[in-house]
N, C-alpha and C positions, 0 to 999 in steps of 0.2 A: 351712155354711149359705149365708154370703155369696157364696162361689163357685158353688154351685148356682143362687142367683138371679140372678147374672151370666150364666150358662149359658144360663139359660131366656130371659132378657131377650134375649141374643143371638138365640137361634131365633127369637123373635118378630120382632125387627127383620129377621132375614134373610128371613122369610116376607113381611114387608111391603114390603121392597125391590122395586122394579121389576125384573122380569126383563129381561135384556138378551137381546132376540131378534136371531137373524141376520137381516140384510136382503137381497134379493135383486134382481136386476138383469136384464133381457134381455140375451142375448150382443149383439144389433143395437144396443142402447142404451148399452152399458158404455162408459166413459170408458178411454183408457190407464191413468190414474192409477188408476182403480178396480181394472182388471184386474191391473195390476202390485201393487197392495196385497193382493188376493186371492191371488195368488200367493206373496206375503212370508208371506200368513197359512195358506197350505196348504189353502184351501179350493177352488183350481183350480190345474191345472198348464197349462204350456204344450202338453204333449202333448194333453190335453183341449180347449184351444182350437184347436189345428190340427185335431182331428177334427171339431169343430163347423164350422170354415170348410169342410172338405172336403166334409163332408155335405151343406153347403148349396149348394155348386158342383156336387154330383152330382145335387141334386134340382131345380136351378133353371138350370144353364147348358146341359146337352143335353136336359134334360127339361123340363116344365111350361111357362113362358113361353120356355124356349130361348133366354137371353140370349145365348149365344156369345160371352162375354167373354174366356173362358180359351184360350190358345194353349197354353202347356205347364206342365203340373204338375211340380212338384219332387217327385221321387220319394223323396227323402231328407228331405222335410220332417219328418215323424214321428220318423224318427232324429234328427234335428238338435235337434228340441223336446226330445226325451228327455234327449241331453246336456245341453241347457241347463237342464233341470230339475235334473240331477245337479249342474250347476255352482253353480246358486242355493244348493242345500242345502249345498255344501261350502263354498263362499267368498262367497256372497252374489251379488245381481245386479250386473250391468254398469252398467245405466242403466234408466230406466222402460221401455225398449222391450224388455228382456230377456224372450224366450219369446212376444212380440207377432207374430201372423201378419200379413205384409205381402204385397202384389201388386205388381209393377213393370210399368209400360208397357214394351213390348217395343222400345224404343229406347234402352234402358240397358244397357250391356254387362255381363254377366254371365259370368264364367269358366266356370261349371259348367252353364249353361243356356243353349241358342242366342238369339241376339240378331239378329232378322230385320227390324226396324222395319216388320214385318207382311206383308213381300215375299216371294213365291214365288223371286224373285230371290236372297234370302240364305237361303235356307231352311237350316236345320242349321248356319249359321255360328257358331262358338264363338270370341269374340274371346280375346284374349291375356290380358286380366286384367278386373278389376272396375272399373266406373266408380267416381269419387272418391265419390259419394254412396252407392253400393252399398256399398263397403267401410266407409263410416262407419255404415249400417245393421247389417251385419254385426257391427263392432266393439262397436257398442251392444247386440248380442245380439238383433236382430231375426231372426225365423224368415221367409226368402222362401218363399212357398208356391206362387206361379205367376207366369208372365210372361202379361202380358193383351194383348188386341188394341187395335188403334189405327188411324187414318187412316194407309193405306200412307205411309212416309216422311213420316208426320206434317204430311199436308196433304190436304185434301178431306173427304169425308163418313166417318162412323164406319164404313168399309168397307175392306177390305184383301184382296189376292189370294191372302193365305196363309190369313188367317182368316174371310174373309167378312163379313157384316153383323152388327155388335152391337146389341142391341136394348135399349130403355130398359125397366127393371125396373116403371115405374110406369104404362105402358102400352107393350107389345112391338111395338105399330104405329108406334110414333115412334122418333125417333133418340136415342142418348144423348149426340148431339153428338160434334165432333171437337176435336183429334184424339186427346185423351186418354179416350176414350169406354169402352174395355175398363175402365180405371181407375175412371171415376165411376160405371160401372153396377156394377161389384164391389163398391164401398164401400156404395153405397147397397142391395144387396142382402145384405150382410153376408157376403162371400165370403172378406173379410179385415178386420181393424182399421184398417188404415193402407195407402195406395196412394201412389205417386209418379207423377207425370205430367210432361208438359213443356209449355212455352207460348212460342210465337213470335208468335201474332196472337189468342189467347184459348183456347189448347188446354187450358190448366186450368179457366178461367173457363166456358167453355160447357159442359163437362160435369159441374162442379160445379152449374151452373145447371139443366141438363135433369134431372140424377138429384137434386137437392133435398139437398146436402150441401156441407160445407164446404171451401174450398179457398183457397190462397194462391200468387198470382204474384208472388214477392219482387222486391226492387230487381234490378236487372241487377248482377250483381258480389258479390252476397251469397253465392250458392252456386255451387260449381265445375260447369262442363258436362264436363269431362273424362270421357270414356268415354260420351258420349251421342251417338246419330247425329245429325248437325248437319242444322238446315233452313236457317237464317241466324243467324250468330253475332252480328250486331248486336243480335238481338231474342231470340234463345234463351235458356231458363232453365228449370231443373227446379224442382219445388215438391211440397209435400205435398197430398192429398186425404183427408178423414176424415169421420167423424159428427159431430165437436164442434170448435169454436174451441179449446178446451184441448188436444185431441189436436194440432192444428198447433202450438201453442205449445211442447208438451214435444217435438214432434219437430224443429223448427226449429233449436233450440240445439245439437241432436246433429249437425247437417249444415253449419252453418257453419264458416269459416276459410280463409284464405288457401291457394290451391293453385299451385303453381309451375306446374304443367302448364296453368293457366289464368290468363293474366294479368291478366283482366278483375277477377278476386276482389282484386287489389290495391286497388281501390276501397273494399273494406270493411273494410281494416285500421284498426283503432281505431274501429270503427263499428258492429261485430257483437256480439252477445251469445251467451253460451254458454247462458243460462237466459232464455227468453221468457215462463215461466209465472209470473214476478213481475210481469209487467203484466197479468195477468187480474184485473180489478178490475170488481165489479158495479155501482159508482157512477161509471165512467169516463165515462159519458155527460153527468154533471152538469157545466154550465158549458162543455161542448164546443160548437165552431162547426161546423156541417156544411153544407156547400155541397150543393145539390141540382142535379143538371144536369138541367134541364128540356128539354134538346134530345133526349134519349133517351126522353122518354114520348111516348104517343099512338099507339103501335102495337098495342095491346092493351087494352081496356078493363079486363079482370080483372087484367092483370099491374098497371096504372096503379092499380087498387084497392087490391090488397096492398101496392103502394108507397106510397100515401098512409097506409093504415092503419101501415105501418112508421115513416114519418115523425112520426105522431101518437104512437107509442110512445116514440120517441127524445124528443119534446119533453116528454112526460109523465115522462121520466126525468131531465129538467132541461136537455138540449140545446137549442141555438138553431138553427133551421134557416134558410139563407139561399138563395133562388133564385140560379143562376148560368147565365149563357148563354156557350158558346164562340165564338170569331170564325167567322164564314161560311166564311172561307178555309180554316180548319183543317178544319171538317166535309166541306167539299168535297174537300180535298186528301189527306186521311189516307189512304183508301184507294189511291191513285196514289203517296204517298210510301211506303208499305207494300211494294206489289209492286215498285217500282223497286229496292229495296233486296234483298227476298227472293229474287227469282228468280235473278238473277245471282249472290248469294253461295252458292246452293244448288250450283250448277255445280261451283264451285271447292271448296267444304267437302266435299260429299258424297265427291268423289273424293280428298280428303285422308284421311277415314276408310275408304274402301275400299281404300287403300294398306296399312292395318294388318292386313286378313283373311289368311287361308289363301289357297294358292293354289285356282284353279278359280273364284273368285268375280269378278264384274265389277269392273273397275278405273278405268271412266269412266263420265260418263253416257251417253254414245254407246253404249258397250258395254250398257249397261241397256236402252236403247231398242232395240237391235238383238236383245237376248234376248227382250223383252217382244213384239217384232212376231212371233216365232216361236211365241207360245203363244196359241191362237186358240179353245180350247174348255176347259171345265173339266175336272176329273179326277175320278175316282169318288168321292175324300174332300172335294169341294166346291171345292178349292182351284183357282184358274183367272184369268182375265183380270180386269183393273180397268180398264176403258176411261179412266174420268174421270181417275184419276191417271196412266196411262201417257200419255195424250195432253198432260198438263201437263208430263210430262218435256220433250215437244218444245217448247213454249212457253218453258221454262226454258232449254233448250239454245240458243234463239233470243234469248234477252233481252238479250245482249251481255256485255261484260266489266267488270271492277272498275276499268278504267282509263277507260271511257267517261264522257262528261259526264252522260249519263242518270241513272248510278249516283254518280258523285262528287259531284254539286250536291247530291242529296238526303242522301246519306250524310254530308256535311261541312256544309251549311248547313240542309237541309231539318229534319233532326232536331234539331238546336239550335234551330230557331225553333218547333218544337212544344215543346219543354222550357221554353223562355222564355215561351211564352205561357200554358202550363199553370202555371208558377211565379208568372207575374202574378196569375192568377186565385187562387191560394191566399193570396198575399200581399195583394192588394187587400181581400180578403174575410176575412183573418186566420183562415183555415179550418184546422181539424185534420184534416179528410177532406172528399171530394167523393163523395156516393153517388148512384147511378144503378141502374135495373133492369139484372142481370148481362146478361139477355136479354130485350130489350124486347117479345118475345113468346114463347108458350108453344112447348114443342118442336115442330118440324116432323114431320110423317108421313113414313116412310122412302121412300114412293113420291114424295113432293114433288121438284120439281126442285132442285138442289143452289143453294146461293148463290154469288153471282161472288166471285172470289178477291178477298181485302182487304176485303170486306165493304161495307156503305154506311154512310150517317148513323144508321141505324136503330140501330147496335152502336156502343158506346164502348170495345169491347175493346180495339182495337189501339193505342188512346191510351197505354197503359201501357207497350206494347213499343216504340211509337216514341219514349216520353219516357224508358223505363229505369225508370218509377216502379213501385211496389208496389200490389198490388190484392188486397184480402182479400174473399173470397165467404162470405155467411153464409145460412143458410135464413130465409125471411121468410115464406111461406104457400103456400096451394094455390089454383088456379082451382076453379070449380065441377065441371070434369070431372076433378078429382084430379090435377092435374099442378102440379108444384113450380114458385115462383117464389123466387129469391134477391136479395140485395141486396148491391152492390159498395161498399166502402169503399177509394177511391182516395186514395193519400197520398204525401207528398213522399218523397224518396230517403232510405233506411234508417231510415223511421219505422214498421218492422213492429211494434215493442213497442206504439206508440199504437194502431196499428189493430187489433192483436189485443185491446187493452184495450177499444176501442169497441166491436168486434165481439162480444167476449163478453158485456159488457154487455146489448146488444142481444138475443144469442142467450138469454140467461138470464132475460130480461124477456119474451121472446114464447115460446120453446121450440117452434117451428114445425115442426122436423124429424120426418118419420114414417116408419116402414119401409114400402116400397113394397107395395101391395095385392097384387101378383102374385108376391110372394116372402115369403110370411108366416112367422112364427116356427115352428120344427119343435119336436117333442116333445125335452124335455131339455136346453133353451137356457137355463134359467136359471142365472145364477152368483152365488153366496153372497158377497156382499161386506162384511158386517157393517157 
């Protein structure tokens, strides 16, 4: 009888216990950690994630808003996803990126997919091996589903002779910004969960801002540039773009490490982490001192409004904000400093890259100029002249040598001066970060005239390149015409962990990211995460 009563009581308790219901999240909103856990639990597979990503590319890249972000699809992506699914079942996952769909800016070398820098001049070029960061992604189990469009040779507007114009998913009449515009548009439109871009003068930060996503330009030396088509190695770095700050943190630790093929990474020895997720703290803003770079306000009233609301949110979270001003000489000179180094370095360094390619491709900048002069009309597939970038080839060719005083004075003394000035602002105000609107104005219309090389005082982006400092971008809000606004967190060298903590706390408090209205969810995109 007692056993019967216990059995009945157990039934009653079971009936009264809360039912554990499966939770769902939209594919476009899921974090890497959620997707990894769902694959662990068997509620989704890498194959399904890749199919969802490919379906969105089919729906929105050549159709609908015609974003024109994808240059080359990986025909083996589904096969690779199925192999990774089988491996997960048999031996477990390699990392949180195991099975995650990824896109790459098409200036990262991939041994099995063409690497063109967006140029018809490098069409079909298969490099000898993977870039260091690409190999790290593959080793982590990521699925590279596509190479995506960029500003040709990573300079100029979001247009290339091979891929044409990429469009912004928030407004297809506007630019997704360059040079990593294809990566930015792809991540915002959920063509992939994660993307890699490169940054020389704002080329991760601009697309993150224009497309309303998170991005990180890391400290120069934290990530290897081996196998990336160079623009100017004094400034170049790769970095991740994603929907969430936590995704950047997950990815960054899998990419760091000293690389013998890129000596600048020696700077990171003893200073990098393998796990940046430990810095993700919703209370990180409490007690933080945040400098506000007021020199970069006043260009767009609605951007400024979002920024002021962001500052109020940080103060409400316990941060102290301090207005800071940069020296006038720095604001006036930064564009000239940038161009004085960037132009002559490209001439030498792109030729070093071209020397690694198969026979038949250009070997010198002069060769590229000669070949581009012979292309005067578009092909049937739309590939054709890129007058703006190809004219820039000629300015680069005429910019002098690496032994000229115009270059050496800035490279040796000017860049050190910039670093010293910024370090002084951090130290004098005891700052954890300096914030500013990543883009002081909303994204330009595609038909608007291009910005002058190097940018003006309205943009703070190239300060991080001139100094080598890290810069984290976080979605902050929208203008009344539904265009995204982001906030940048500039930090001292190798403080990515602290920046990710601050950015995560801000992101979790504001939750400003949205799926672009022109690339809405498709049927069947819910993911069970439990």
